[in-house]
N, C-alpha and C positions, 0 to 999 in steps of 0.2 A: 669427560676427560678431554683435555686440550693439549696437543703437542704443537706448540707454536713454531712456525717456520717463516723465514723470509723468502721472497720470490726471486731475488736477484743475487742470492749468495749460494745457490746450489742446494746442498743437502739440508735437511731440517735442523734448525737449532733447537734442541730439546730443552725443556724446562729443567732446572737443576734439582727439582724435587718431584717426588711422586705426586700426581694430581690429587686433589682433595677427594676423599671418598674411596680411594684405592690404596692398596698396600702391596709392596713388592716382597714376596715371600721367597727366601732362598730355598732351593730344592737340593742343595748339596748338604750332606751330613755335617754337623757342627765341627767335628774334628778335622774335616777336609777343607774348611773355609779358609780363604785368603783375602787379600784386599779387594779382589774382583770377585763378584758373586753372580751366579746365574739364578735368576728369580723368575717366578711366575706372577703375573699381575692378578690381584684378587680384589674384588669389590667388597667393601664392608657391609653393604646392604645388597641382598641378592635381587637381580632382575626377576620379574614375575615369570618370564618365559625362559631366559637363558641361564639363570642362576648366578653363581659368584664369579666364575672364570669367563674370560673373553675367548670364544671359540673362533678360530680362523678356518678357512676352507680346508676340508680334510678329505681323505680317501677311505675306502672300505677297510683298509688295514692300518690306518693311522688316524690319530686324534691330535689336532694341532691347536695349541693355546698361545695366546699372546704373553710374552715374557720380556725381560730386559736384563741387561748387564749393569750392575751398579758398582761403584767404588766404595772405599772405606767410609766416605762421608755420606753415603746413601744417594749420591747423584747418579742419574741415569747416563750411561755412556753410549748405549745403543739399544735399540729394540730388537727382540729375538722372537723366533718361533720355536716353541717347545713341542717337538713331535714325538709321540709315544705310540707304541704298537697298540692296536685295538682290534681284538678278534671276537668280541662279545656278540656282534651282530651277524656272525657267519653261521650260527646254528640254524637259523631260519632261511638260509640261502637255498636256491634250487639244488637238487641232487647233483647235477653236473659240477657245480662249484664246490659243494661240500666234499665230494669224492676227489676233487682235484687238489684240495688244499689240506695242509696240516701245519702244526707248529713248526716242524722242521723246515718245510718248504717256505713258510712265511718268514722265518728267520733268514733263510738264504736269500729270498727276494729283498729283504731289508738291507742286508749286507751288500748285495749287488747294486742297489740304488745308491747307497752311501759311497761306494767305490766309484760310481759314475759321476759324482759331483766334482766340480773343480775346487781347488783349495779355498777360493774366496766365497764359495757357496755354502760352506758349513764350518762349524767350529768343532774340531776333533776333540772328543772327550773320552774315547774308549768305550762309550756305551753303544756305539754303532755295532760292535761285535759281541759284547757281553752285556747282560741285563743292567739297566740303570738302577738308581736308588729307588726302593719301594717307598713311596711318599704319598701322604694325603695332606690336605691343608685345613687348619682350623681357622675359618674365616673370621670368627669373632675375635680371636686373640691375635690373628695375623701371624701365625707361625706354622712351620711344617711339622708333620707328625710322621715318625718312622716307626712302624709297628714292631714291637719287641716283646719278648716274654717278660711278664711282670716279676717273676721270681729270680731268674738268672740274668736277665737283661740281654739275652741273645736276640738278635734281630731275625725276623722272618725272612725267608729266602724263597725264590721261585724254584720249585722242584723240577729239574730236567732229567732226573734219573729214571729211566723207564722201568728198570727192575724194581726200584723202591715203590713206584706207583702201582705196578701190577701186583706186587706182594700185598699191597693194601687194598686190592680189589678195585682199583681206579684205572681210568684210561691212560695209556702211556702218553708221554709228552710228545715224542717225535712224530707219531702217526695219528694224533687226534687234534681237535681244536679246543680242548679244555686245558685249563691251567690251574695249578694249586700252589699255595704257599705252605711251607713247613719249617720246622726247626731242625736243621741238619744234624746237630750234635746229639739229638735225642733218639736217633735211629728208630727202633721199633716202637717207641713210646709216643712219638710225635703225632699230633693231629694234623689233618690236611684241611686247608681252607680254600674252597673254590672261589676264584675271582673272575670266572667267565659265566655268562648267563646259561642256565640249564646244566651246569656241571653236576654229574652224578654224585650222589652222597650215600654213605653207609655208616657203619659204626666207627669207622676210622676218620670221619670228617667232622668238622665243627663249623658253626655259622661264622659269617664274616665279622660279627660283633666281637668275636673272641680277640681280634687283633687290637682293639682299642680300649678294652677294659671299661666299657660303658660310656665312653665319650661320644657326644653327638655333634651335629653340625659340621661333620668332616666331609670334605670333597676330595675325590680321588684325582690325583695328577698322573701317577704311574703305578699300576699294580704289579710291576715286576718285569715288563717287557723291555725290548731294545729301545733306544732313544736316538734322536737326531736333533742337534741344536744348530740353528742356522740364523743368519741375519734376517730381520724382517724389514722388507721395503714397503712402507705404508702407501706408496703410490701405486694404484692398481692400473692395469692396462685400460680398463673402461674409463677411468678418470682422465688419463692422459689423452685418449681419443677425444673425449669431450672438450678438453682444454684446447686441443689443436683445432677443433671445430668452432671454438668461440663460446663454449658453454662451461659453466662452473663444474668442478669435480664434486662428487657426493661424499658425504660423511659415512663413517662406518656404523652399522647398526649392531647393537648388542641386545638381542631379544626385542623387547618392546621399548627399550630406551636407546638414546643416541650416544655413541662414543665418538666425539668429534676429534678425529685425528686430522690435525691441520696439515694438509698436504704441502709439499715443497712448492707447488705451483698454484696453490689455492690462496686467494686473498679475500679481504673484506671490501666493502664498498669504499672505505676510506683510503685504501692503498691499492685499488684496482689498476691504477695507471702504471704501477710497477711491473705489470705484465708485459709492457712494451720492451723491457730489458730482457725478456725471455726469448725474444725473436732475434734473428739476424737483422741486417740493415733494412730488410723488407718491412719491419715493424713500423717504420716512419712513413710508409706509403699507405697506411690504412688497410682496410679489409681486402682490397684487390691484391695488393702486394702479398698479403699474408695467405691468400688463397693458394698461390703457387708454392709458397714455402710450406704450407700445411700439407699439400700433396706430396712433396718430397719427404717430409718428416713422417708422414703416415706410411709411405712405402718403406722407410727405414724400420719402422716398427714391425711391419709384416716380414721384412727380411730377417730381423732378429728372431721373430717367432718361428718361422720356417727353419732357420738355422738351428735354433735350440732344440726343436723336435727332431730334426735330422740327427743331431749329435747324440741325443738320448736313445733314439731307436737304434742307431749304429752301435752304441755301447752295450745296450741290453739285448739287442736282437729280438725284440718283441714289440708289437704295436702298443700304443697307449690306450686308445679306445675311449678316452674320457676328456678330450681336449675341449676347453671352454675358455672364455676370456678371463674368468676369475682364477685360472690356473697359471697365469703369468703375472709377474711383478716387475715394476720398473725401478731401477736404481738410477738416481740422479747424482752425478758426480759434482764435486765442487769446481766450478770453472775459474779460469783466471780473470783478472780485472777486465771488465768490459766485454767478456765473452757471453753469448746467449745460453741460458741454462737449458733451453729446450733441446739444444744440440748435444748436450752431455748425457742424455738419457740412454739407458741400455736395458733391453728386455731380457728376462730370464724365466725359465720354466720352473714352477714351484711344485709340480706333481709329476711323478715318473710313470703315471698311468696305472690302470687297474686291470689290464688284460691278464687272463688266467689261462694257462695252457691245459688243455684237456689231457687226462691221464691215459693216453693211448701208448702205453709203455712198450708194446710189442711192434709198433709201426715206426717207419722212418719219417712219416709225415707229421707236421706239428700244426695243431689247430688251436684257436684261441676263442674265448668267450669273454664278454665284458663282465666286470665285477658286479656284486649284488646291488650296489648303489647306483648303477648306471640306469637312469630312467630316460624315457623319451624326452627329447628337447630339440631346440633348433639346431644344435651342433651335431646331433645324432643322425647318421645316414638314414634316409627313409627306407623302411622295409627290412632293417637289420636288427634293431633293438626292440625289445619287448615282444618279439614273436615266438619266444620259447614256448612250445606246446609239449605237454607231457600227459601220459595216460597209459591205457592198456591197448594191446594190439594182438592180432593173430598172425603168425609167421608160417609160411610154407617155403622150405628150402628146396629149390629145384635142382641145384647142382653145387657141389663144392669143387672148385677148379683145382687141378693138380698144382702142387707147390711150385712156385717160380722164384728161385733164389731164396728159398726158406720162408716165403710169404704164403699165407692161406687166404683165398678169396671165395666168398659164398655169394650166390645170387638166387633170387626167388621172388615171392609175392608178399607184400605187406598190406594188412587190412586193419583199419581202425574206424571207430564211430566218432572220433574227435574231429572237429572242424579245424582245418588248417590249410594254409597256402604254402606250397613247397616251391622254393627257388632252386635253381640248378646247383648253387654252391652250398645248400643246406646239408647238414650232417645229422643223421638219426642215430642216437645212442640207444641201442637195443640190449636189454638184459634178459637172457634166457635162464630161467630157474630149472635146473636139472636135479636129479636125485643125488648126484655126486658133487653138487655145487652149482655155481652160476657161471655163465659165459657172457662176456661183454663183446658185442659186435658194434662196429661203427660203419654206417652205410649211407650211400647216397640214394635218394628216392627219385623215381622218374614216373610221371603220369603217362599212361597210354590210353588212347581212345577205346581200345578193344576191351579194356577191363571194366568191371562193375564199379559203381560209386563206392568211394572209400578205399579202393584197391590201387596199389602202386607197385611197380617193379622196384626192387632194391638190388644194389650191388655193394658189397662191403669193400672198404679200403684194405690193402694188403696188411695182414697182421702176422706176427710171429707167435704161433701157438705151440705149446708143448705137444709132443706127438700124441699123448693120450687124449688131449682136448680136441685136436684135429681129427683123430679117428672117431671120437664120439660125435663130432659135428657131421661127419660123413654118414654116420649111421642114421641121422635124422632126415636124410634126403627123402622128399615126398611125404613127409609127416606134417600134419597141421599142428602147430604149437600155439595153443591159446594161452591166455594169461601172461604173455610176455609184457614187459614194461618198456616204455620208450620215452625219449625226450628229444624233440626236434630243436636243433641248434644251428642258427645261421653261421656260416663260415665267413669270417671277417679277418682282415689284417691291416697293414699300414695304409692301404688306400682309404680306409675310413678316416684315418688321421689327416690325409691329404684333403678329403672332403671337408672336414671340420676346419682346417686352415682356410679353405676357400670361403666357408661361411664367415670366418673371422675377417677375411678380406672384405666381404660385403659389409660387415659391421663397421669396418674402419673407413671405407671410402664412400659409402652410399647412404648411410643412415643420418638423418637430420630431423628437424622439427616437423617437416612435412612428410616424412616417410619412415615408417617403423622398420625394425629389423626383419620382421616376417614379410612385410610387403616388398622390401628391397630384395630379399632372397627369392620371393616368388617371381619378381621381374627378371632377376638374373637367371633363374632356371628356365624361364620362358625363352630368354635369349639363347641359352645353351641348347635347348631343345630345337629351336629353329635352325641354329647353326648345324646341329647334328643331322637334320633332315636334308640338308643341302648336299647334292652329289658332286658338286664342282670342287674337286680337291686341287685343281690347277691354280685356283685363286688363293691368295694368302688369307689366313684366318682374320687378320686385321681388316682387309677389304670386305670380307663377308660380313663381319660384325658391323662395319660402318654401313654397308648396304642395308642391313636389316634395320638399324637404328634410323637411317634416313627415310626408310620406307614405312616406319611406324613411329609417328610423332609422339604417341602416348608412351611408348617404351623409352624413347629418347628422353622424355621429360622425367621419367623415373630413374634413368641410369646416366644422367648427364653430370658433368663435373661440378655443377652448382651444388650438388649433394655433399661436397666436401665441407661446406659451411653449415652450421646449425641453423642460422637465420636465413630467410629467403634471399637468394642472389639471382640477378638476371641471367638466365641460361645463355643468351647470346654473348653477353659480356664475359661470362665464365669461359666460353669456348674461344674468345679472343685471347685470353691469357694462357689457356691450356690447349695446345693444338689437338684437333680432332684425331689425328693419326696416333698421337701419343696416348690419348685417353682410350682409344679403341684397343691399343696394345695392352693396356692395363686390364680392360674388360676381357680381352682374349685370354690373358693369363689366368683369370679366375675361371673362365669356361673350361680350360684345360684341366683345372684342378678337380672338376666334378667327374667321377668315374662313370663310364657307361653311357655317355650322352652322344657318342659318335666317334668317328676315327680321330678326331682332334683330341679327345680325352687322353690324358697320360696313362690311365688305367682302364681296362675294359670292364672290370667289375670290382667288387669289394675284396676279392681274394687274388687279384692279378698282381702278384709280387714274387720276386726272386726269394725262395725260402731261405737262402743262405745270405742274403743281403737286403733285408727289408727296408733299409734306409734309402735305397736308390730311387724310390718313387718321388722323393722330394728334390732331387738334384736338378731336374729340368726347371722347376719353379724358382729355385735359388738363382740359377743362371739368368732367367728372365727378369727377376727382380734386380739383379746387379746391373743389367742393361738399362732398365727403367730408371734406376737411381742415377746413373751417369747422365742420362738424357734430361731428367728433371733438374739435376744440379745445374746444368747449363742454362735452364730457364731462369734460375734465381740470379745468375751472374750477369744477365743482360740488362740493358737500359729499358726497363719495362714500360716507362711512360712513352718513350719514343716509339716503341713497338706497338703500343695500343693506338697511337695516332696513325701509324701506317695502316694498321688493320681497319681503322675507321674510314680512312680515305678509300681504301680498296672496296670496302663494303658500300660506300656511297656511290662509287663509280659503277658498280654492278647493276644499280637501278636504272641507269641510262645516262647518256652524255647530256650536258647542259645545252639549251637551245642557242645561247649566245656565248662566244668565247669570253673567258675571264682571264685576267692577268695572273691571278693566283688561284690555285685550287681551293675550293671551299671545304673547310674541314668540318666534319660532323662534330657538334659540341660534345665535349667530353664530360661525363658525369663528374660531379665534384668529388674530389679525393678527400676523404675524411681522415683527420689525424687522431680521431678517437680510437679507443681500443677495438679489437677485431669484432666486427659485426655487432656494434652496439649503436 
């Protein structure tokens, strides 16, 4: 599939017809169709790995598909993301996540996310608050299928009536993670069709094939959940970073096949010279001029990213915990005649995070865990993800402290055979099975040298327990309670997002053909560690960073401004263009974004946050980026050729004075300035 675009006209100029081999299938019921239609893009021949539909980056609660808006003539007006609720994968999630989520909570999270979006970030359809159309796609015929009763023609609906489901012996909608379709008008005679994995069945349920009357080759688009339709920006953050570095952007992969979305800033070999028009006047100065401009534009991208995360966390008042470069999209506006398209880009956040609040309903403290799809990766804070340990333990309650403001706190000894490493901010979720029911306790564990192997002290967070439960807990003082179950959960909040943005800054400023993202992050953490070990807080962070770099040539070679370009650039010449003090300020900003590396870090640890204002951790970085943008903009506006000659003269004079006077100072020969595209 090819979406062809020009490079000097701003946004992509889309083809007037659906690409060959694909079909745009309207997902709005026929009676509701108008001249503009919301469609999902479907391949006529399935990819061996990805199937018929083109999947976009998704979250644990959302499935995102590539769609489009077409007019009455079938022409594509704009590309869209069709986002539908997806709860099927939650049945196998850890117990802490399963108990924290339900259909009711997921619906509320979805509505909160939609309300947090700006008007230009979504297309309001009403499906953000009420379930969207239940639709499958017949890929061979290129048409939508809306399940309906063959006899009466009534369409199947999502059952959200708890009483009706319980009367049929099925889990209620609001407090479970299972969903069923039914025929609402048939009351007690209807069958229920489960549309989530592992949905319980009985004599009142029917298989999913009941919906289609034997039709095959159907692909689900929306099985009845809430929906969000938003514009799709085909330019990814990773692609734009590569373009600013002088490398081509990449195509989109659909399973094992290639879906060539021609990016607004991507060109072929025949028209590569048109990339010159994407830059400001520095484009005519070759790769050296563009090095400075790329530095400024990359800082703009980072400022957009941090600001977008700050706005989302402020609106939702929960961390994201899943920030990565593929969760940002770039919108390229149409510039005026002669204006550079690279300066029209604007970054937006496409994922509102997968942080899940633990169900500590009786406590004033709010704790979060990452969603079930959060896997260890370069953007994940070290030692916080993938450390969930669960198993059995023996508990001895030493004392239940008197109520303080209605809160109950217990402390004692915790013993388990499970191997685990406990951090200060970890939380242990302990469930005691008693004759009258179960009690959930949430405790911090502390290792003490005097205890035996596997034993730790615990102290629960303050919880509001009903009087009977609190009395029963006191009666267990001094009693060994075997067969208790526990799950160890790292306590994390928005400092994790700040760390991920720091990793994104490393990706943006320091990764090129000679240094991978992992190697650049390792070098940056080495710098942060050395800065944190210095006791001299009377010296500015910039000077301390500079001192470390000048004393470690290998570290400077890995963290120098020449890394802004994809192809090799002479490090000394790069420092001529970008002053050392300015570059050290940029590195110092990244150092401060990493929690726990020393007194310079904005956050002491992963939970160091104001519980009522989780967005405040980003504001120091935003201010530093604003200052850097002002300073780098001044670099672009100066006469850079004259400036380089002055630097060359100064550098030559530091070697030593000439033995004989000369009428004119001898200038060091300047490298030839190429008019070819950036770094070619």
